[in-house]
MARRO-468959 format. One line per 8 residues: their letters; for each residue x, y, z of C-alpha. Coordinates in steps of 0.1 Angstrom, whole numbers, plus 2048, in hexadecimal, padded with zeros to 3 digits. Each point is the difference from the previous one (the first is absolute). Example, Ala and Ser with C-alpha at 12.3 -4.5 7.8 and 13.67 -1.06 7.14 Angstrom:
% MARRO-468959
as) 87B 7D3 84E; 80E 822 7F9
END
This chain:
% MARRO-468959
mrsllscl) 8F3 6E1 8C0; 827 80B 808; 7FB 81C 7E3; 7E1 810 811; 80C 802 820; 823 810 7F5; 7E9 816 7EF; 7EF 806 81E
ailtfsvl) 81D 805 815; 810 81A 7E5; 7DF 811 802; 800 803 825; 825 809 802; 7F5 81F 7E8; 7E6 80C 811; 816 801 824
afpspres) 81A 812 7ED; 7ED 81E 7F4; 7FD 81D 81C; 7DD 800 811; 7E6 818 7ED; 803 811 821; 825 80B 7FA; 7F9 812 7DF
hsqikerv) 7EB 820 7FC; 7E5 805 7E7; 7FA 814 7E3; 7E1 806 7E8; 7FA 7E6 7E8; 7E7 80C 7EC; 7EC 823 801; 7E1 80A 7F0
fpprdwei) 7F2 823 7FE; 7DC 804 80E; 7EA 7F2 7E5; 7E6 817 7EF; 7DD 7F7 80A; 80C 7F1 81B; 7F9 813 826; 810 7F3 822
hsvapssh) 7DE 7F9 815; 80D 7F7 822; 821 7E8 810; 7FD 7DE 7F6; 7F3 7EB 823; 820 7EF 80E; 7EF 7DE 802; 7F3 7FF 7DD
rielkigl) 811 7E6 7EF; 814 804 7DC; 80A 7E0 7E7; 822 809 7FA; 80F 7F5 7DF; 825 802 800; 810 7F9 7DB; 824 7F5 800
pqpnfnil) 818 804 7E5; 7FE 7EC 7E2; 828 800 7F4; 7F9 7EB 7E4; 7E0 80D 7F2; 814 80C 7E0; 805 7DE 7F7; 7DB 7F3 806
ekhlyevs) 7FD 820 7E7; 814 7F3 7E6; 7F0 7DE 801; 7E0 80F 7FD; 806 813 7E0; 810 7E3 7F2; 7E5 7ED 805; 7E7 815 7F5
dpshsryg) 814 80F 7DF; 7F3 7E7 7E5; 820 805 7ED; 813 7EF 81F; 80B 7DD 7FC; 7F2 7FF 823; 7D9 80E 7FA; 7E9 7F2 813
qhlskeev) 818 7ED 819; 7ED 80E 81F; 810 7FC 823; 7F7 7E8 81B; 7F5 80C 821; 81F 7FB 810; 812 80A 7E8; 7F0 822 802
ealvaphp) 804 801 826; 822 7F8 800; 809 81E 7EA; 7E9 819 817; 811 7F3 81F; 811 816 816; 825 7FF 80B; 801 7ED 820
eslalvte) 812 81D 80E; 7DE 817 7FE; 7EE 7DF 810; 814 802 818; 804 827 80D; 7DC 804 7F7; 7F5 7E2 815; 816 80B 81F
wlvshgig) 7F1 825 7FD; 7DA 7F5 803; 80C 7E8 81D; 810 81C 810; 7DD 811 801; 7F2 7E0 80F; 7F3 7F0 7E4; 806 7DC 7FE
eqdmtrsp) 808 7E9 7E2; 7D8 7F3 80E; 7F6 821 7F6; 80D 804 7DC; 7F2 7F3 7DF; 81A 7F8 7E5; 7F7 800 7DB; 809 7DF 7F0
aqdwitit) 823 812 7F0; 801 814 821; 801 822 7F0; 7E5 809 812; 7FE 803 827; 7DC 806 80D; 7F8 808 824; 7E1 80D 815
vpvrvaek) 808 81B 81C; 7EC 81B 80E; 809 827 7F6; 814 802 820; 818 7E7 7F5; 802 80C 7DB; 806 823 80A; 81F 7F6 81B
mldttyhv) 80E 7E5 7E0; 7FC 81D 7E5; 807 820 814; 7E1 810 7F4; 7E2 80B 80B; 7DD 7F2 7ED; 7E1 810 7FB; 7DC 7FA 7F2
wkhtssge) 801 817 7DD; 7DA 806 7F3; 7FE 802 7D8; 7EA 825 800; 7ED 7F1 7E1; 7F5 7DB 807; 802 802 826; 818 7E2 803
sivrttsy) 818 7FC 81C; 822 7EF 7FF; 81A 7FE 820; 820 80D 7EF; 820 814 806; 813 819 7E7; 820 7F0 809; 813 7E2 811
slpiylhk) 826 7F9 80B; 814 7E3 808; 81E 7FA 80E; 81C 80B 7E5; 813 7DC 801; 7DB 7F4 7F1; 7F8 818 7E6; 810 7E5 7E4
hvdviqpt) 7F2 7E2 80E; 7D9 80D 7FE; 7F0 80A 7E3; 7DF 812 80C; 7EA 7FC 81E; 7DB 805 7FA; 7E9 80C 808; 811 81B 807
ttfarlks) 7FE 81E 7E7; 7E7 7EF 7E8; 7E5 819 7F6; 7F1 7ED 7E4; 7DA 7FA 7FF; 7FD 7E2 7EC; 7E5 809 7E9; 7EF 7EE 7E4
fkstihrl) 7FE 80D 7E0; 7DB 802 7F3; 7E6 81C 7F6; 7DD 806 810; 7E9 7E5 7FB; 7E2 806 7E6; 7E2 7F0 808; 7E9 7EF 7E2
dmetgqiv) 7E0 7FB 7FA; 7F8 7E6 818; 7E8 7EE 7E9; 814 7FB 7E0; 824 803 810; 80A 810 7E3; 806 81D 7EC; 7EF 7FF 7DE
eqsntpii) 818 807 7E0; 7F0 81A 7EC; 812 7F5 7DF; 801 7DE 7F4; 81D 803 7E8; 81A 7E5 805; 822 813 80E; 822 7F1 7F9
sasgisvd) 81F 7FF 81A; 823 805 7F5; 806 7DF 7FD; 7E6 7FE 7E1; 7E9 7ED 817; 7D6 807 7FF; 7F9 80F 821; 7D9 801 80D
pscnttvt) 7F8 825 800; 7F1 7FB 826; 826 803 806; 802 821 7FE; 7ED 808 81F; 800 7E0 812; 81D 7EB 804; 7F9 7DB 806
vtclkqly) 818 7DE 7FF; 7F3 7F9 7DB; 808 823 7F6; 823 7FD 80C; 808 7E1 7F2; 7F3 80D 7DE; 816 821 806; 81E 7EA 806
natditps) 7FA 7E4 7E7; 7FD 7E9 81B; 7DE 7EF 7F9; 811 7DF 7EF; 814 7FB 81A; 7F6 7E6 81B; 817 7FA 820; 801 7DF 810
asinnsfg) 7FA 7FA 824; 818 7E0 802; 820 80F 7F8; 80A 80D 81E; 7F8 824 7FA; 7F8 81B 81B; 7F7 820 804; 7FD 817 81F
itgyldqf) 7F4 821 809; 807 816 822; 7E5 811 815; 80A 81A 818; 7ED 81B 819; 7E5 7E4 809; 7EF 7FB 7DD; 7F3 7E5 7FF
anfqdlqs) 7F6 7E7 7E2; 7DF 7F3 7FE; 7F7 7DE 7F4; 7DC 807 7F9; 807 81F 7ED; 815 7EC 7E9; 7EC 7E8 7FC; 7E8 81B 7F6
ffaaqvpe) 81A 80C 7E7; 807 7DF 7F5; 7DF 7FA 7F4; 7F9 821 7ED; 822 7FF 7F0; 814 7DE 803; 7E6 7E8 802; 816 7E2 7FA
avnssftv) 813 80B 823; 7E0 801 812; 806 7E9 826; 825 802 7F8; 811 812 81C; 825 80D 80E; 814 7FA 81E; 806 81C 81C
lsvaggqn) 81D 802 813; 804 815 81E; 81F 814 805; 805 80A 828; 7DF 7FD 808; 7F0 80E 7DE; 7D5 7F9 800; 7E8 7FA 7E2
nqtlseag) 7DC 80A 810; 7E8 7EE 7E9; 7E3 816 80D; 7F4 810 7DC; 7FB 823 80A; 828 7FF 80D; 80C 7F2 7DD; 81D 818 7F2
deadldie) 7FE 817 7E1; 827 7F9 7FA; 7FD 7DB 80A; 7E6 7FA 7ED; 809 80F 7E3; 822 7EE 803; 7F3 7DF 7FF; 7E0 803 7E9
fgfgitfp) 818 80B 7E6; 81F 7EB 80A; 7EF 7E0 804; 7EA 807 7E6; 81A 805 7E4; 816 7E1 80B; 7E2 7E5 80A; 807 7E8 805
ingtfftt) 823 802 80A; 806 7FE 826; 7FA 821 816; 80D 80D 81E; 7F4 81E 815; 816 80B 81B; 7F3 817 81A; 81A 816 817
agsppfip) 7F5 80C 820; 802 826 805; 7E7 81A 7FB; 7FE 828 807; 7F5 814 811; 812 7F3 81F; 7FB 810 820; 818 7F2 81D
dlntptdt) 7EB 7F8 81B; 7FA 7E0 815; 7EB 7F1 7E1; 81B 806 7EA; 823 7F8 813; 814 7F5 7E3; 80E 814 7E4; 805 7ED 7E0
nepyitwl) 7FE 817 7E0; 81D 7F5 7EA; 7EC 7E8 7EC; 81C 7F6 7E1; 816 7F4 819; 7E9 7EF 813; 7F3 7F0 7DF; 825 7FB 7EF
efilaqae) 80B 7EE 822; 7E1 7E7 7FA; 800 7FD 7DD; 827 7F6 801; 7FD 7EA 819; 7E8 7E7 7EC; 80D 7E6 7EB; 7E6 7FF 7E6
iplvitts) 7F7 824 7F3; 7E7 80B 7E2; 811 809 7E0; 7F0 823 7FB; 7F8 813 81D; 7EB 824 7FB; 7FD 81F 819; 7EC 81E 7FA
ygddeqtv) 80A 812 824; 820 81A 805; 808 827 80A; 815 81D 7F3; 822 7F4 801; 80B 81B 818; 7EB 7F4 81A; 814 7E2 801
pesfakra) 826 802 80E; 81C 7F8 7E5; 80B 7E6 819; 7E0 7ED 804; 7F4 801 7D9; 823 7F4 7F4; 7FB 7E1 81B; 7DF 7FA 7F6
cagfaqlg) 805 805 7DD; 823 7E3 804; 7E0 7EC 80B; 7F2 801 7E1; 81F 7F8 7EF; 7FF 7E0 814; 7E1 7F3 7F2; 80A 80D 7DD
argvsltf) 81B 7E7 802; 7E9 7E7 80C; 7EC 802 7E3; 7E7 813 809; 7EF 81C 7EC; 7F7 81D 812; 7EA 81C 7F5; 7F9 821 814
ssgdggvg) 7E3 81A 7F4; 812 822 7F5; 7ED 814 814; 7E1 81A 7FB; 80E 825 800; 812 804 7E2; 822 80E 807; 7F6 805 822
dgdpdpat) 7D9 80C 80E; 7EE 801 7DD; 7FE 825 802; 808 814 7E1; 7F7 822 813; 820 811 810; 7ED 814 818; 7F2 7DD 814
qtcitndg) 81C 7E7 7F6; 80C 7EE 81D; 822 7F0 7F5; 817 80D 81A; 820 7F2 80D; 804 7F0 820; 824 80B 801; 7FE 820 813
tnkteflp) 7FE 817 7E0; 7DE 7FC 7FA; 804 802 7DB; 7EA 7F6 7E8; 80D 7DE 7EE; 7ED 7DF 7EB; 7FA 7E6 81B; 807 7DE 7F4
lfpascpy) 7F1 7E2 813; 80C 7E3 80E; 7FF 7E4 7FD; 800 806 7DF; 820 811 7FF; 812 7E0 808; 814 7F6 7E5; 7FB 7DD 808
vtavggti) 7D9 801 7FA; 7E7 805 7E1; 7EF 822 802; 7E1 803 7EF; 7EE 81D 7F3; 7DE 802 7F4; 7E9 807 7E1; 7DD 805 7F7
hvpevavd) 7E8 7FB 7E2; 803 7F0 7DD; 818 80B 7F0; 816 804 81E; 80A 822 80E; 813 804 820; 7E6 807 81C; 807 821 811
fsgggfsn) 80B 7F5 823; 816 7E6 7F7; 81F 803 813; 826 801 7F7; 81F 811 801; 825 7FE 80D; 80B 7F2 821; 813 818 814
yfprpsyq) 80E 7DC 815; 809 7EB 7E6; 812 807 7E4; 7FA 7F4 7DB; 805 7DC 7F8; 816 7F5 7E3; 7E2 7EE 7F0; 7ED 822 7FB
daavaaff) 81C 812 7F1; 7F7 800 7DD; 7DA 803 805; 805 81D 817; 81B 810 7EC; 7ED 800 7E0; 7E3 811 813; 815 81C 80B
enfpngty) 80A 806 7DE; 7E3 80A 7F4; 7F7 813 823; 803 825 7FF; 81E 80C 80F; 7FF 811 820; 7DA 7F7 805; 7F6 7F8 823
aglfnpdg) 826 807 80B; 806 7FD 824; 7DB 7EF 809; 80F 7DB 7F8; 81C 7EA 7FF; 80B 7F9 7D9; 81B 7E6 80E; 7E7 7EE 818
rafpdvaa) 7EE 7DF 7FB; 7DF 806 7E6; 7E3 7F3 805; 7E6 7F7 7F7; 80A 7DB 7EB; 7E0 7F7 7F1; 7E0 808 7FF; 7DA 7F3 800
qadnfqvi) 7DD 812 800; 7FB 80D 820; 7DA 811 801; 7DD 7F2 801; 803 7DD 80C; 7DF 7F0 804; 804 7F1 826; 7EA 7F3 81C
iggqtgli) 806 80B 81D; 7E9 7F8 820; 7E6 7F0 7EC; 7FB 81F 7E9; 80F 805 7DD; 817 820 7F9; 819 80D 7EC; 824 807 80E
ggtsaasp) 820 80D 7F0; 823 808 80A; 823 7EE 7FC; 7F1 7EB 817; 7EE 7F3 7E4; 820 7FF 7EB; 818 7ED 812; 7EB 7DD 806
tfagfval) 7F2 802 7DB; 824 801 7F6; 80D 7E8 81C; 7E1 7E7 7F2; 80E 802 7DA; 825 7F6 811; 7F1 7E2 80D; 7F5 7F8 7DE
lndarlka) 81E 804 7F3; 810 7E7 81C; 7E5 7E9 7F6; 80A 7FF 7DB; 827 7FB 810; 7FA 7E9 813; 7EF 7EC 7E9; 81D 802 7EB
glpslgfl) 815 7F2 81C; 80E 823 807; 805 810 81E; 7EB 81C 80F; 80B 823 7F1; 805 80E 823; 810 826 801; 7EF 80A 7DE
nplfysta) 813 822 7F7; 81E 7F2 7F3; 7EA 7EF 7E7; 7ED 81F 7F9; 814 818 7F8; 813 7E8 7E9; 7F2 7E2 7EC; 7DC 803 809
isgfndit) 7FD 822 7F8; 7EE 7F9 7E1; 7E4 7EF 813; 7F5 822 810; 7E7 819 7EF; 80F 820 801; 7E7 821 80F; 807 821 7EF
tgnapgcg) 7E4 814 80D; 7F7 80E 823; 811 810 820; 802 7FD 823; 802 825 811; 80B 806 825; 815 815 814; 7F0 823 7EC
tegfnatv) 809 7F1 7DF; 7F9 7EE 7E2; 813 7E2 808; 810 7E9 7EB; 7EF 7F6 7E0; 7FD 7DE 7EF; 816 7FF 7E2; 80F 7E7 7E6
gwdpvtgl) 818 7E6 813; 802 7FF 824; 7F1 81B 813; 7FC 80C 828; 7D5 7FC 7FB; 7FD 7DA 7EF; 823 7F4 800; 804 7E9 7E1
gtpdvgkl) 7DC 7FF 7FD; 7E4 7E5 801; 805 7D8 7FB; 7FD 7F0 7E4; 7FB 7DD 80E; 7FF 7EF 7E0; 81F 80F 7F7; 812 7FC 825
valvtst) 7F6 7DA 7FD; 811 7FC 7E2; 81E 812 80A; 802 7F1 825; 7FD 7DD 7F0; 81A 804 7E6; 81A 80D 81C
END
């Protein structure tokens, strides 16, 4: 008790010893150029309420990153020795001085401790204030911005300021300058014959996968759970329901995962799973409306194939609140559109987290301020350190917009120069997640929308050095010069089938595609790898990339055909070894099981 009181006394003294925020001039903390495709609609109503999230610096993050790489490197003696929740929180906790000064600043604006919500590590403070208060705190003006093509509206500003002495004590405050729209990566749904619910394959000749496995010829036009297990050499793997394995799927934008559709899907494709279900966890008031007509195409795709591949492993669907279009009026008094941070705050506070989590959402990296992207990415690193494998779709625009025509391409920078550049995707560009690109057909080729490229925010991590260097050795010198950052984090890391997935949505059978299909597919097979490791008395795989780029690289089918255009170019080609279209390739689960259980 005396120790605690002493600490509180020191903290109180430190608060009183620093100058009041009113004695310090403000200076711009962050500024962005007016974003492309967004227009000012009106001044934001002064009474409109904004949930501000204030990220305090994590001075020991470099130590956390060191731990992450050590426990994720199969050649290291600490491989698999994941950190506990408490150990991670201790490593990302802000300095007491930052806590004291930011708290004092908030109090000076009439915000009491009872009005602040702090994350378990105290590295995030959340407050909800009217626009007029936020504008005074941040010396800025908020506007309602409207997206020209979608009609979505958000309340944002293009710059904000803080007292000079606070700059080193605050990493980021949002929502301010973030204009990401959080898109799901899927192509158009194609309805099928409602009587048969399937496409008739003209040929009955068996086709052989890269793993040497015979695959039903119908898989070339209609992808099912059985097709995927055949294609990726997983038909002989039977996971257990009793070894504490777990699999999670994130949902955003009011995408509702329908139980009835899942049961219909199970009856058609995974009959042994009929009457099984999954847990729904609401994040920040997220809903999961079960009206059949409200079933989400993205959510149903994810749960049907994710839980179909992993049955009977425990499944969880996270539904996070927030959906565009947002129209600020009396019926929508609060603006909350920073879902990654909202979800990360929730999941990092949990004692038990699914061992594999897949996400099929993201946006152009340039629409996310670098400060925000790095803080979200640091949150993903915390999950990896705790033994969680994270997969993200790599996007559906090739190197940007998917358009090979220079006259109509829309890959324009948001930095005020209006240059044409390739547009990497976030969070796929975060080095602490596994980005999943797309393939099609058997034998597999790159699907033409598979997102890939090189980050402008994150440098290339060392685990990629050999693979990416090999790619550039055979890449024609000067090709696409100035259009991408060759030193950036390269993505995708891996790939999986990404088109013609047979789903049931709103009671109707149809086909759907996109790397939205590839990510839950790949993640499902990672859950099977965890099943094999847990049965062998080994820990979960956790952060995957250091393993995949080293000792497990032989467990992938190299995809060497196809390309993904965009930004007025033909984009990158799939080639021997790693490439920015299909990564290391698609999984041979049988080989990977042998590799990960011998480590």
